[in-house]
C-alpha positions as CSV (number, residue, x, y, z in Angstrom):
1,M,-30.0,-38.1,49.7
2,S,-33.3,-38.1,47.8
3,E,-33.6,-38.8,44.1
4,I,-34.6,-35.2,43.5
5,Q,-31.6,-33.9,45.3
6,R,-29.3,-36.2,43.2
7,N,-30.5,-34.4,40.1
8,M,-30.1,-30.9,41.6
9,P,-27.0,-28.8,41.1
10,L,-24.9,-28.7,44.2
11,I,-25.5,-25.0,44.8
12,S,-29.3,-25.7,44.9
13,Q,-28.8,-28.6,47.2
14,L,-26.8,-26.4,49.6
15,L,-29.6,-23.8,49.6
16,D,-32.4,-26.3,50.0
17,T,-30.5,-28.2,52.8
18,W,-29.6,-25.0,54.6
19,I,-33.1,-23.5,54.6
20,K,-34.7,-26.8,55.7
21,G,-32.0,-27.3,58.4
22,E,-32.6,-23.8,59.8
23,T,-36.4,-24.4,59.5
24,S,-36.5,-20.8,58.0
25,E,-38.9,-21.7,55.2
26,K,-41.2,-18.8,56.0
27,Y,-38.6,-16.1,56.6
28,T,-38.1,-14.5,53.2
29,L,-35.4,-11.9,54.2
30,A,-33.3,-14.5,56.0
31,N,-33.6,-16.9,53.0
32,Y,-32.4,-14.2,50.6
33,A,-29.5,-13.4,52.9
34,N,-28.4,-17.0,53.2
35,A,-28.8,-17.5,49.4
36,A,-26.5,-14.6,48.7
37,A,-23.9,-16.0,51.3
38,I,-24.1,-19.5,49.7
39,I,-23.4,-18.1,46.3
40,F,-20.6,-15.8,47.5
41,Q,-18.9,-18.7,49.4
42,N,-19.4,-21.5,46.9
43,V,-19.1,-20.0,43.4
44,S,-15.5,-19.3,42.5
45,A,-14.2,-15.8,41.4
46,V,-17.3,-14.0,42.6
47,N,-16.8,-10.5,44.1
48,W,-20.5,-9.5,44.4
49,A,-23.6,-11.6,44.9
50,G,-27.0,-10.4,45.8
51,F,-30.6,-9.4,45.0
52,Y,-32.5,-6.5,43.7
53,L,-36.2,-6.7,44.7
54,Y,-39.0,-5.1,42.7
55,H,-41.2,-2.5,44.4
56,S,-44.2,-2.0,42.2
57,E,-45.5,1.1,44.0
58,T,-42.3,3.0,42.8
59,D,-41.5,0.8,39.8
60,T,-38.0,0.4,41.2
61,L,-35.6,-2.5,41.9
62,A,-34.2,-1.9,45.4
63,L,-31.0,-3.4,46.7
64,G,-31.7,-6.5,48.9
65,P,-29.4,-8.8,50.8
66,F,-25.9,-9.1,49.2
67,L,-22.2,-9.7,49.9
68,G,-19.5,-7.6,48.3
69,K,-18.8,-3.9,48.1
70,P,-21.6,-1.3,48.6
71,A,-23.8,-1.1,45.5
72,T,-26.3,1.1,43.8
73,A,-29.4,1.2,46.0
74,L,-32.1,1.8,43.4
75,I,-32.2,0.7,39.7
76,A,-35.0,1.5,37.3
77,P,-36.3,-1.3,35.2
78,D,-34.5,-1.4,31.8
79,K,-31.4,0.3,33.3
80,G,-28.1,-1.5,33.4
81,V,-27.8,-5.3,33.3
82,V,-30.1,-5.7,36.3
83,G,-32.9,-3.6,34.8
84,K,-32.7,-5.1,31.4
85,A,-32.8,-8.7,32.7
86,F,-35.8,-7.8,34.9
87,T,-37.7,-6.1,32.0
88,A,-36.8,-8.8,29.4
89,Q,-37.5,-11.6,32.0
90,E,-34.5,-13.5,30.8
91,T,-31.0,-14.3,32.1
92,I,-28.4,-12.0,30.8
93,V,-24.7,-13.1,30.8
94,V,-22.2,-10.3,30.2
95,P,-18.7,-11.7,29.5
96,D,-17.1,-8.2,29.7
97,V,-19.1,-5.5,31.5
98,R,-17.0,-2.7,29.9
99,A,-18.5,-3.8,26.5
100,F,-22.1,-3.6,27.8
101,S,-23.7,-0.3,27.0
102,G,-25.3,1.3,30.0
103,H,-23.6,-1.0,32.6
104,I,-23.9,0.5,36.1
105,V,-20.5,0.3,37.8
106,C,-20.5,-0.5,41.5
107,D,-17.2,-2.3,41.8
108,V,-14.4,-1.4,39.4
109,D,-12.9,-4.8,39.9
110,S,-16.0,-6.5,38.3
111,N,-15.3,-7.8,34.8
112,A,-18.2,-10.2,34.1
113,E,-21.9,-10.4,35.3
114,I,-24.9,-12.6,35.3
115,V,-28.4,-11.5,36.2
116,I,-31.2,-14.0,36.6
117,P,-34.9,-12.8,36.9
118,I,-36.8,-14.1,39.9
119,T,-40.4,-14.6,38.8
120,T,-43.2,-16.8,40.2
121,A,-44.9,-19.5,38.2
122,N,-47.9,-17.3,37.8
123,G,-45.7,-14.5,36.4
124,Q,-45.3,-12.2,39.4
125,K,-42.0,-10.4,39.0
126,I,-40.1,-10.4,42.3
127,G,-36.6,-9.2,41.3
128,V,-33.3,-10.5,40.1
129,L,-30.2,-12.4,41.3
130,D,-27.1,-10.4,40.3
131,I,-23.6,-11.9,40.5
132,D,-20.4,-10.2,39.5
133,S,-17.0,-11.7,38.9
134,T,-13.4,-10.4,38.6
135,E,-12.8,-12.8,35.7
136,I,-13.8,-11.9,32.2
137,S,-16.1,-14.5,30.6
138,R,-16.6,-16.1,34.0
139,F,-20.1,-17.4,33.5
140,G,-20.7,-20.2,31.0
141,K,-23.8,-22.2,30.0
142,Q,-23.4,-24.7,32.9
143,E,-23.2,-21.9,35.5
144,Q,-26.2,-20.2,33.9
145,A,-28.2,-23.4,34.1
146,D,-27.1,-24.1,37.7
147,L,-27.9,-20.5,38.9
148,E,-31.3,-20.5,37.2
149,H,-32.1,-23.8,39.0
150,F,-30.9,-22.1,42.2
151,V,-33.4,-19.3,41.7
152,Q,-36.1,-21.8,41.1
153,T,-35.1,-23.5,44.4
154,L,-35.1,-20.2,46.2
155,L,-38.6,-19.3,44.9
156,Q,-40.0,-22.1,47.2
157,Y,-38.9,-20.1,50.2
158,V,-39.5,-16.4,49.4
159,N,-42.4,-14.0,48.8
160,A,-42.6,-10.7,47.1
161,F,-42.0,-7.6,49.2
């Protein structure tokens, strides 16, 4: 294990190792799909994990690879937790989705949510990582930091659509 990997959160190590092992570095869609699966399988109490990807020509976030129940296909920027995190370009942690004004319900079993923007180093907005949990207050500061690092790791292996 390299020194860099020792300092990486485990979830980021899993993603990095999987993509390099599959030699899929240049396959954006496959990398998003495997990233969703890694989160879904390795983060406890998650009932939905996936991506909404930005389409500038329609100014819409469109559903990308995910695991969980079917979800809203299109979300406008600034709508729901997904749109608000995308527009603000900051992670939003919602301890109780029922208390979030404008929350878009896709799965009635979801109680908490975290949404992390996916933005390149030069400021290009790609989309968001959206994760729901059945547990109220599921996502704390450490999970937020680990998942933000996960998104930075993923950015090495994806392009905008």
